[in-house]
C-alpha positions in Angstrom: -0.2 0.0 0.1 1.4 3.3 -0.8 2.0 6.1 1.9 -0.6 8.6 -0.1 -3.4 5.9 0.4 -2.6 5.4 4.2 -2.3 9.5 4.6 -5.5 9.7 3.1 -7.4 7.1 5.1 -6.0 8.2 8.4 -6.0 12.2 8.4 -9.6 13.1 7.5 -11.7 10.2 8.2 -14.4 9.5 10.6 -14.1 10.3 14.2 -10.1 11.1 14.2 -11.0 14.1 12.4 -13.2 15.4 14.9 -11.2 14.5 18.3 -9.0 17.5 17.9 -11.9 20.0 17.5 -13.3 18.5 20.6 -10.3 18.7 22.5 -10.1 22.5 21.2 -13.5 22.9 22.5 -12.9 21.4 25.9 -9.7 23.4 26.6 -11.9 26.6 25.4 -14.5 26.0 27.7 -11.9 25.3 30.7 -10.2 28.6 29.9 -13.6 30.6 29.6 -14.9 28.9 32.8 -11.9 29.6 34.9 -11.9 33.5 33.6 -15.5 33.6 34.6 -15.0 32.4 38.1 -12.2 35.0 38.6 -13.1 38.1 36.6 -16.8 37.7 36.9 -17.6 35.9 40.2 -14.6 37.7 41.8 -13.0 34.6 43.1 -9.4 35.1 43.3 -7.1 32.2 42.1 -4.0 30.9 44.0 -0.8 30.1 43.1 -1.4 26.7 41.9 -4.5 27.7 40.1 -2.2 30.2 38.2 0.3 27.1 37.3 -2.6 25.3 36.0 -3.9 28.0 34.1 -0.4 28.5 32.3 -0.6 24.9 31.3 -4.1 25.3 29.9 -4.4 28.4 28.4 -1.9 28.1 25.4 -3.6 25.0 24.3 -6.3 27.0 22.9 -4.4 28.7 20.6 -1.9 25.7 19.9 -4.9 23.3 19.2 -6.9 26.0 16.9 -3.7 26.8 14.8 -2.9 22.9 14.5 -6.4 22.4 13.4 -6.5 25.2 10.9 -3.1 24.1 9.3 -4.2 20.2 9.6 -0.9 19.4 11.6 -0.6 16.8 14.2 3.3 17.8 15.0 2.1 19.6 18.2 0.5 16.5 19.8 3.5 15.0 21.8 4.2 18.8 23.3 0.4 19.1 24.1 0.4 15.7 25.9 3.5 16.7 27.9 1.8 20.2 29.1 -1.5 18.3 29.9 0.5 15.5 31.9 2.1 18.4 33.9 -1.0 20.4 34.3 -2.7 17.3 35.5 -0.3 16.5 38.1 -0.5 19.9 39.5 -4.3 19.9 39.5 -4.1 16.5 41.3 -1.7 17.6 43.7 -3.8 20.6 44.4 -7.1 18.7 44.8 -5.3 16.6 47.4 -4.4 19.8 49.5 -8.3 20.4 49.5 -9.0 16.9 50.4 -6.1 16.3 52.8 -5.0 19.4 53.7 -3.0 18.5 56.9 -1.3 15.2 55.6 0.4 16.6 52.5 3.9 17.8 52.3 4.1 21.2 50.6 6.0 20.2 47.4 4.9 23.2 45.4 5.1 26.9 46.7 1.7 28.4 47.8 2.1 31.4 49.4 -0.1 34.0 50.7 2.5 36.7 51.3 1.7 38.5 48.2 -2.1 38.9 49.0 -3.1 35.6 47.4 -5.5 33.0 48.2 -4.3 29.8 50.0 -4.1 26.9 48.0 -5.5 24.5 50.6 -8.7 26.3 51.1 -11.2 25.5 48.6 -14.2 27.9 47.9 -17.0 24.9 47.5 -17.2 21.6 47.0 -19.7 21.2 44.2 -21.8 17.8 44.2 -19.7 16.9 47.4 -16.6 16.3 45.8 -15.9 18.5 42.9 -13.5 21.5 43.2 -11.7 23.9 40.8 -8.6 21.7 40.7 -10.7 18.6 40.1 -12.4 20.5 37.4 -9.2 21.5 35.8 -7.7 17.8 36.3 -10.7 16.4 34.3 -10.1 18.8 31.4 -6.3 18.0 31.5 -7.2 14.1 31.3 -10.0 14.6 28.6 -7.7 16.3 26.5 -4.9 13.6 26.8 -7.4 11.1 26.0 -8.8 12.5 22.7 -5.1 13.4 21.7 -4.2 9.9 22.1 -7.4 8.6 20.4 -6.8 11.0 17.6 -3.4 9.6 17.0 -4.8 5.9 16.4 -4.4 5.3 12.6 -7.4 3.5 11.1 -6.5 1.0 8.5 -8.4 1.3 5.1 -9.2 -2.4 5.4 -10.5 -2.5 8.9 -12.2 0.0 10.8 -9.9 -0.6 13.9 -6.6 0.7 14.4 -5.7 -2.2 16.3 -4.7 -5.3 14.1 -4.4 -8.8 15.5 -1.4 -11.0 15.1 -2.7 -13.1 12.6 -3.7 -10.3 10.6 -0.1 -8.8 10.9 1.4 -11.9 10.0 -0.8 -12.0 6.6 0.2 -8.4 5.6 3.9 -9.4 5.5 
């Protein structure tokens, strides 16, 4: 099979073409939501919230430009950003849930008039905090970016081939 056939079968076909748009929509919603809570609802973000925003906000532009140019070269870099953001979010959430048992790994200072990182505003639905919302955004984007990289073979609608099928294709 020629490389042009494989390229045409994987780039614009089916669900793989929609997943980066879904990732962009999710990260845009996360950015607008965080700006809404801080600017409209006047809930000031803490230091760890700023770190999570630093990981989230550039992805809106990067995913949009990558989709306009039909490029997938940014995916590994976006995955690294998402993993870092999700680790910060998970640590931040653990500070909310287990405030006195966590060792302070990342700085969270109130000296500059900021909000303490271990004081959550509210627990929505009994467990959902802002760091958990950010973590879910990072993990959804990671999942969508990984799934969008699965190549769909033209003869099968699954990107995963069995051992028997691989032996026959050699």
